[in-house]
C-alpha positions as CSV (number, residue, x, y, z in Angstrom):
1,X,-4.5,-22.1,7.4
2,X,-1.1,-22.7,5.7
3,X,-1.9,-26.4,5.6
4,X,-5.3,-25.6,4.0
5,X,-3.5,-23.3,1.5
6,X,-1.0,-26.0,0.5
7,X,-3.9,-28.5,0.0
8,X,-5.8,-26.1,-2.2
9,X,-2.8,-25.3,-4.3
10,X,-2.0,-29.0,-4.7
11,X,-5.7,-29.7,-5.7
12,X,-6.0,-26.9,-8.3
13,X,-2.4,-26.5,-9.4
14,X,-2.9,-28.6,-12.5
15,X,-5.6,-26.3,-13.8
16,X,-3.9,-23.1,-12.6
17,X,-0.1,-23.6,-12.9
18,X,0.6,-20.1,-11.4
19,X,-0.7,-21.4,-8.1
20,X,2.0,-24.1,-8.1
21,X,4.6,-21.6,-9.2
22,X,3.8,-19.2,-6.5
23,X,2.8,-21.8,-3.8
24,X,5.5,-20.7,-1.3
25,X,4.7,-17.0,-1.7
26,X,0.9,-17.6,-1.4
27,X,1.1,-19.8,1.7
28,X,3.6,-17.5,3.4
29,X,1.3,-14.5,2.8
30,X,-1.7,-16.4,4.2
31,X,0.2,-17.4,7.2
32,X,1.3,-13.8,7.8
33,X,-2.3,-12.6,7.5
34,X,-3.4,-15.3,10.0
35,X,-0.7,-14.2,12.5
36,X,-1.5,-10.6,12.1
37,X,-5.2,-11.2,12.7
38,X,-4.4,-13.3,15.8
39,X,-2.3,-10.5,17.1
40,X,-5.1,-8.0,16.4
41,X,-7.6,-10.2,18.4
42,X,-5.2,-10.5,21.4
43,X,-4.6,-6.8,21.6
44,X,-8.2,-5.9,20.9
45,X,-9.5,-8.4,23.6
46,X,-7.1,-7.0,26.1
47,X,-8.3,-3.4,25.4
48,X,-12.0,-4.6,25.4
49,X,-11.6,-6.0,28.9
50,X,-9.9,-2.8,30.1
51,X,-12.8,-0.7,28.7
52,X,-15.4,-3.0,30.3
53,X,-13.6,-2.8,33.6
54,X,-13.6,1.0,33.5
55,X,-17.3,1.1,32.6
56,X,-18.4,0.4,36.1
57,X,-22.1,-0.2,36.4
58,X,-22.9,1.0,32.8
59,X,-24.9,-1.5,30.8
60,X,-24.3,0.1,27.4
61,X,-21.0,0.4,25.6
62,X,-21.0,3.8,23.9
63,X,-20.2,4.1,20.2
64,X,-17.0,6.0,20.9
65,X,-15.4,3.1,22.7
66,X,-16.6,0.6,20.1
67,X,-15.3,2.8,17.2
68,X,-11.9,3.2,19.0
69,X,-11.6,-0.6,19.2
70,X,-12.4,-0.9,15.5
71,X,-10.3,2.1,14.2
72,X,-7.3,1.9,16.4
73,X,-7.0,-1.8,17.1
74,X,-8.8,-3.3,14.0
75,X,-11.1,-5.2,16.3
76,X,-14.3,-6.3,14.4
77,X,-17.4,-4.6,15.7
78,X,-19.4,-7.8,15.4
79,X,-17.0,-9.4,17.8
80,X,-17.2,-6.5,20.2
81,X,-21.0,-6.8,20.2
82,X,-20.8,-10.6,20.8
83,X,-18.3,-10.2,23.7
84,X,-20.4,-7.4,25.2
85,X,-23.5,-9.6,25.1
86,X,-21.7,-12.3,27.0
87,X,-21.0,-9.8,29.8
88,X,-24.6,-8.6,29.9
89,X,-23.9,-5.4,28.0
90,X,-25.3,-3.9,24.8
91,X,-23.5,-1.8,22.2
92,X,-24.8,1.6,21.1
93,X,-24.6,0.7,17.4
94,X,-26.3,3.9,16.2
95,X,-23.6,6.0,17.8
96,X,-21.0,3.7,16.3
97,X,-22.5,4.0,12.8
98,X,-22.6,7.8,13.1
99,X,-18.9,7.9,14.1
100,X,-18.1,5.5,11.3
101,X,-19.9,7.6,8.7
102,X,-18.1,10.7,9.9
103,X,-14.8,9.0,9.6
104,X,-15.6,7.9,6.0
105,X,-16.6,11.4,5.1
106,X,-13.4,12.9,6.4
107,X,-11.4,10.2,4.6
108,X,-13.3,10.9,1.4
109,X,-12.7,14.6,1.7
110,X,-9.0,14.1,2.1
111,X,-8.7,11.7,-0.9
112,X,-10.6,14.2,-3.1
113,X,-7.7,16.7,-2.6
114,X,-5.2,14.1,-3.9
115,X,-4.6,13.4,-7.6
116,X,-4.6,9.8,-8.9
117,X,-0.8,9.6,-8.8
118,X,-0.8,10.3,-5.1
119,X,0.0,14.1,-5.3
120,X,-1.7,16.7,-3.2
121,X,-0.3,19.4,-5.6
122,X,1.9,19.6,-8.6
123,X,4.7,21.9,-7.4
124,X,8.3,21.5,-8.5
125,X,9.2,19.3,-5.5
126,X,6.2,17.0,-5.7
127,X,6.9,16.6,-9.4
128,X,10.4,15.4,-8.7
129,X,9.1,13.1,-6.0
130,X,6.5,11.6,-8.3
131,X,9.0,10.8,-11.0
132,X,11.2,9.3,-8.3
133,X,8.4,6.8,-7.5
134,X,8.7,5.5,-11.0
135,X,12.4,4.9,-10.6
136,X,11.8,3.3,-7.1
137,X,9.2,1.0,-8.6
138,X,11.6,0.0,-11.3
139,X,14.4,-0.6,-8.8
140,X,12.2,-2.9,-6.7
141,X,11.1,-5.0,-9.6
142,X,14.7,-5.2,-11.1
143,X,16.6,-5.9,-7.9
144,X,14.2,-7.5,-5.4
145,X,11.3,-9.3,-7.2
146,X,9.8,-8.8,-10.7
147,X,6.3,-9.6,-9.2
148,X,6.3,-6.5,-7.1
149,X,3.4,-4.2,-7.7
150,X,2.6,-0.7,-6.4
151,X,-0.1,-0.9,-3.7
152,X,-0.3,2.8,-2.9
153,X,1.5,6.1,-3.1
154,X,1.3,9.4,-1.3
155,X,3.4,12.4,-2.0
156,X,3.8,15.7,0.0
157,X,6.1,18.6,-0.6
158,X,8.7,16.9,1.7
159,X,8.7,13.2,0.9
160,X,7.3,10.3,-1.1
161,X,5.6,7.2,0.4
162,X,5.5,4.1,-1.7
163,X,3.6,0.9,-0.8
164,X,4.3,-2.4,-2.5
165,X,3.5,-6.1,-2.1
166,X,6.3,-8.0,-0.4
167,X,6.3,-10.3,2.6
168,X,9.5,-9.5,4.5
169,X,11.6,-6.6,5.6
170,X,14.2,-5.4,3.2
171,X,17.8,-5.8,4.3
172,X,20.1,-2.8,4.7
173,X,22.1,-4.1,1.7
174,X,19.0,-4.2,-0.4
175,X,18.0,-0.7,0.5
176,X,21.5,0.5,-0.4
177,X,21.3,-1.2,-3.8
178,X,17.8,0.3,-4.4
179,X,19.2,3.8,-3.6
180,X,22.2,3.2,-5.9
181,X,19.9,2.1,-8.7
182,X,17.7,5.2,-8.5
183,X,20.6,7.6,-8.1
184,X,22.4,6.0,-11.1
185,X,19.3,6.7,-13.2
186,X,19.2,10.3,-11.9
187,X,22.9,10.9,-12.6
188,X,22.4,9.6,-16.2
189,X,20.2,12.6,-17.0
190,X,17.6,10.4,-18.8
191,X,14.9,12.2,-20.7
192,X,11.3,11.5,-19.4
193,X,9.2,11.0,-22.5
194,X,5.4,10.9,-22.6
195,X,3.7,8.8,-25.3
196,X,0.0,8.5,-26.0
197,X,-1.2,5.2,-27.4
198,X,-4.1,2.7,-27.3
199,X,-4.4,0.9,-24.0
200,X,-3.8,-2.5,-25.7
201,X,-0.6,-1.2,-27.3
202,X,0.5,0.0,-23.9
203,X,-0.1,-3.5,-22.5
204,X,1.8,-5.1,-25.3
205,X,4.7,-2.7,-24.9
206,X,5.3,-3.9,-21.4
207,X,4.3,-0.7,-19.7
208,X,3.3,-1.1,-16.1
209,X,-0.3,-0.3,-15.1
210,X,-3.2,-1.4,-13.0
211,X,-5.0,-3.0,-15.9
212,X,-7.9,-4.0,-13.8
213,X,-8.7,-0.3,-13.6
214,X,-10.9,1.2,-16.4
215,X,-8.7,3.2,-18.7
216,X,-9.8,5.3,-21.7
217,X,-9.1,4.2,-25.2
218,X,-6.0,6.3,-25.3
219,X,-3.5,6.3,-22.4
220,X,-0.3,8.2,-21.5
221,X,2.8,6.1,-21.0
222,X,5.8,7.8,-19.4
223,X,9.1,6.3,-20.4
224,X,12.4,6.8,-18.6
225,X,14.9,5.4,-21.1
226,X,15.3,1.6,-20.6
227,X,14.6,2.0,-16.9
228,X,10.8,2.5,-16.6
229,X,7.6,2.6,-18.6
230,X,4.4,3.3,-16.7
231,X,0.8,4.3,-17.4
232,X,0.5,7.6,-15.6
233,X,-1.2,11.0,-15.6
234,X,1.9,12.9,-14.5
235,X,3.2,15.4,-13.8
236,X,6.9,14.5,-14.3
237,X,10.3,16.2,-14.6
238,X,11.7,16.6,-18.1
239,X,15.0,14.9,-17.2
240,X,15.9,12.6,-14.3
241,X,18.8,14.9,-13.5
242,X,16.2,17.4,-12.3
243,X,15.6,15.1,-9.3
244,X,19.2,15.7,-8.1
245,X,19.4,12.8,-5.6
246,X,17.3,10.1,-3.8
247,X,17.6,8.9,-0.3
248,X,15.5,6.3,1.6
249,X,14.5,7.4,5.0
250,X,12.5,4.5,6.3
251,X,11.3,1.0,5.3
252,X,8.5,-0.6,7.3
253,X,5.4,-2.8,7.2
254,X,2.2,-1.1,6.0
255,X,0.0,-4.2,6.2
256,X,0.3,-8.0,6.0
257,X,2.2,-8.7,2.8
258,X,2.7,-5.0,2.1
259,X,5.9,-3.0,2.7
260,X,6.3,0.8,2.7
261,X,9.2,3.0,1.7
262,X,9.5,6.7,2.6
263,X,12.1,8.7,0.7
264,X,13.2,12.2,-0.1
265,X,14.9,13.8,-3.1
266,X,17.2,16.7,-3.7
267,X,20.9,17.5,-3.0
268,X,22.5,15.5,-0.2
């Protein structure tokens, strides 16, 4: 696939110069996706064979087994059905679909309890953590790669979780520099200012936002001095000093081409 990627970039790079500019990054991500999917197939096939072996004389794979392959191992249900047919088995697709719908409903119910900024509530601690995600985002873009974009966020009363596009593990030195950047902004006691403006003006000002989303005519931009400017619904601390301190607890892969940082705030 990486050879196909290189050929496509070479073919269309003249019309779309950003493809040529980001060729290495694009092809590396596609290769990583291919390797991840291959690993998924290997693990899923191994588990499929174990399940079939344990099924004995049964001729129908129940939906619970099929859903477990799909949900836990990422194994495509269509492939499960195809492999089952090769072994003279059928798949209880009705049971699978029922379990899949139940899973979706539970996920939807959980997401409805979370605000758009990733907060399950707006307590003092989660407000500190939410503002810290803005500083973390700024640190990643300033120190690691200006093309980094937020891919997800989740905040509880205890920690923040921040997902971003990047295709390798951050080094211990990079994590230390990110921590130092955020803590420097905290120690500078920078006021957090909210401005309301037309969305086009927000774009022109350089504020970060997911501009593919549908915003209203007027948006809120939260500015933290010269460190950060993001479209956001809040809530935020009044001053970065309120966060007290920032510490990264873990950096890991979230998905192919996506990394995840978990961090805490407070006095250390």
